[in-house]
N, C-alpha and C positions, 0 to 999 in steps of 0.2 A: 175541092169541099173548103166550106170556109173553117175557120179555126173558133167555135166564139168564145174563147181567152182575150183574143186583140184583134178580131173583124179579119185578120191579114186571109191567105187561104195556103193549105197544107197539098202541097201535092204528094199522091201517094205512089208510095213504093211498094209496097207487104202488106200483106195482115192476115193475120192466127186467130186461133180458135183460143178463149178462154171459159172453159165447164169444164164441171166435173170430169167427162172424159176422156178433156182432149185439152193440156194445157202447154204452153213448152215446157221443159226441162231446167232450166235457167233456173224456175221462181221458183221452184220450191216441192219439197214431194206431198203433198196435195194440195187437193183448189185453192179450200182456207189456206192457208201459209201462201199461195199464191200468189192470191187476193189482198189478203196482207202485205207480203211485198210491194203493188200495186198504188197501196192504200186502198180498195175499196171493195164494201160489204163483198161476202159470198152468197152473191145472188143464187139461189137455186139456178137459173136458165138460166146464169152466164153473161162474160159477152164479149167482145167481136175490139182483138187488141192492129191498129187502123197505125201502122210506120210511113212516116215522109218527111217530108222535111216542107219549110216555108219560104216567102217570096228568098228571104236570106238565106237560104242554103245549110238553116238550122235545124239541126236533127230534130222531133216532136213524137211518142208515141198515145196517141187519142184513145180509151177507154168507149167505148159507145156498149147502147146494152142492144140493140138490136143484132137479136145476134143471126136469125136466119139473113138477111142484107148481106155479113160479115162470107157467112158460109155458103151464099149465092157466088160471092165474086169467087169466092177460093177455089170452088169446084168449074168455074167457068175458065178460072186461070189455068187451071192441072187436065182439063183439056183442053187446051190454048186455040183462048174462045178471045177475046178484048170484056174486056165486064168496067164501063163508069159502073168503080166503088165513090156513093155521095152521101154517105150516113148525114141523115138530120140530123140539125147542132141541137134541136129538144134530146137527141138519144145520145150524148157529149156527157159520161158521167164525170172526167175526168182529164186533162191536158197535162203530161207529163215530156220536159224534157230530155230528148235523150234516146235513145232505142237499145233494149236489153239487148235484139242480139246482132249475129255479126250480117253486113249487109253487102253483098260485090255492088251496089247498082245506084246510082242516086239520081238527078234531076237535071235533063239538059235544059239549060238558057239560066241553070241558077249557080250560085257560091257551089263550089265544095263542099259534102256532111262538114257538120263541126256542131259541135254543143252548145246551147245560146250559153250565157252566162245562170251563175246560178246562182236560182232562183225567179232562173223566169219566169218556171211556172206557178209561182203567189205559194209555192212549198215553199223552200227554202232547200230541200234536201235535192242529195247531187243528181244529177242528172242520172236514168241509167245511161249500162253501159257492157257491151257482151264480156262473158266470162275473162280470165285469163287465161291461156294455155300452156302457161308455162311451171303451175300450180297444179295439184288435185288437191278434194274435198268434197264433200257432196257436188254439187253439181257438176265439175268432172267426171263424178260417177254415175249421177241420173243422163249425162250425157252421152255416155260409156252405152249406157244397156240400149237407149234411141238408139244406136249405133249397130249397134248389136238384134238387133228388132230390126233395121231397117238390109243390115244383109246377113241375112236368117237360113240363107239356102248358106252362104260360107263356111258362118259356123255348124252348119250340119253335118256337113263334108268335114271339119274339124275334127271334132267327136268321133264321126267313125273310122277315119285315120289314127286314133291314136286309142281305138282301140276302147271306144266310154271311159279312160281314163277319169279318176274325178281325187280332189282332194277330200276326200273321206274323213280326212280326224282335222280336219281346220278348225279350229273353235269359231270363228266366227262365222264361217258355212253353217256351220253348226243352229249356231247364235240369232241364226237370222233369217234358216227358216224355222224353228221354235215358234221365233215375231213372226212372221208370216203364215205359220198356221194357226197362231190366237187372230189371225185377221175372220178367220172362217165363221173363231165362236163368240167369237166380240167385232162386229162392224166398227172398221176404223174409218176413219173420216172422210168423206167424198173425194174419188180422186187417188188417194192413198193405194185401190189395184183396180184399174183397165183392164176392159178387153177390147179388144179389134177383130175386126170380121179381117179372115186370110186365108179363102177358100173351104170349098165344098164342105161344114162339118169343120168349118177348124179356127182356132178363134191366137191370136195373140194376148198374149198376158202381159201387163207389164207390176208390177209390184215395188214401194222403194219405204221403206222403213228406217232409225235412227241410228245412218250409219250404212249403208246399205240398201241394191236395189235388187231386183229380181225380173229377168227376161224372158220366160217360157212360148211355150207351142200347147195349147193342145194336146196331150197324147205327147209329149216331151223333142225332145230332152229339152234342160231349166239351164242355166246360167246365172251367176249372181256374184256380183261385184262388189267391194267396200272399200270402207274408204280408209282404213287401215293396209289394204292390196295396190299402193299405186299403179294404175295398170295394169293387175291382173285380175285376169277373167276365170271363175273357176264354176268347174262342170258339174251339176248338182246329180248323185248318183240315182240312178231310177228306180232304185226295190229296196231304199228304206234299209240301206246296210249303213253300219254302222252308227246305229241309234236314231239316224238322224227320220225326220215324217215321210210315209212312203210316198214318192213321188203323184203318179196319180193322180190317186187320193186332192193331192195338196191341193193343188193344180185346177184339182173339178171341184175343191172347194173356194178360194181363189173365184175359179172363173163365175160360180154365185151368187159373190157380194160384188161383184164389179161392179164399176160405172161404163156405162156402155152408149155409148154417140146413139143418140135417135134417125 
């Protein structure tokens, strides 16, 4: 792939989607916030993010508007198939120094991955970098919710073993659920709530808000992570105990306003 900024080559390592229904949690609570983090407009169709190295080994993130091409590449790689991801230069929206995600792979035959000098991308901004694992904040909270979604069977089993115990009286939990319920009454920014296929008749729900993240599957259970509870995971009661919103109705409302993959 050629890099329009300097005419050099970009050796592609991986790619991710940046759409209202699917975007890296490190970038924000919703799609517009994720786009703002990268300095691009929140286009309705979204973008693809292509991560690679140039001939000197420098890390680059290239934002392209050919979403279908990037989606096809990701689907092929997920199936173990080769796919030469080479977007047309005319689809390049921005070339940003650094990677927002942690990658453990590199390109054979080029120097070790490193960030180009600040300002090398023409923006003057600090290169993109993965979040620190040494602190707890909004990024780590969102990543924690994503991890629960990936390891759903294990977390569901934990709830069963605990007999469904939950921190029903926690004020942060009550606030998060009340704000989530508000999304059903007034639609939030695109991508603030997302719904993905998780099996026959079942969907995984992800919702985020100021200081909280919720992950659930239709039919329950559900979990909430809070900025104020580093590393903590709160189980959501299922029957509206302690004045909390009734869970099944809340999840149905969230699924009704969620962004879904095409």
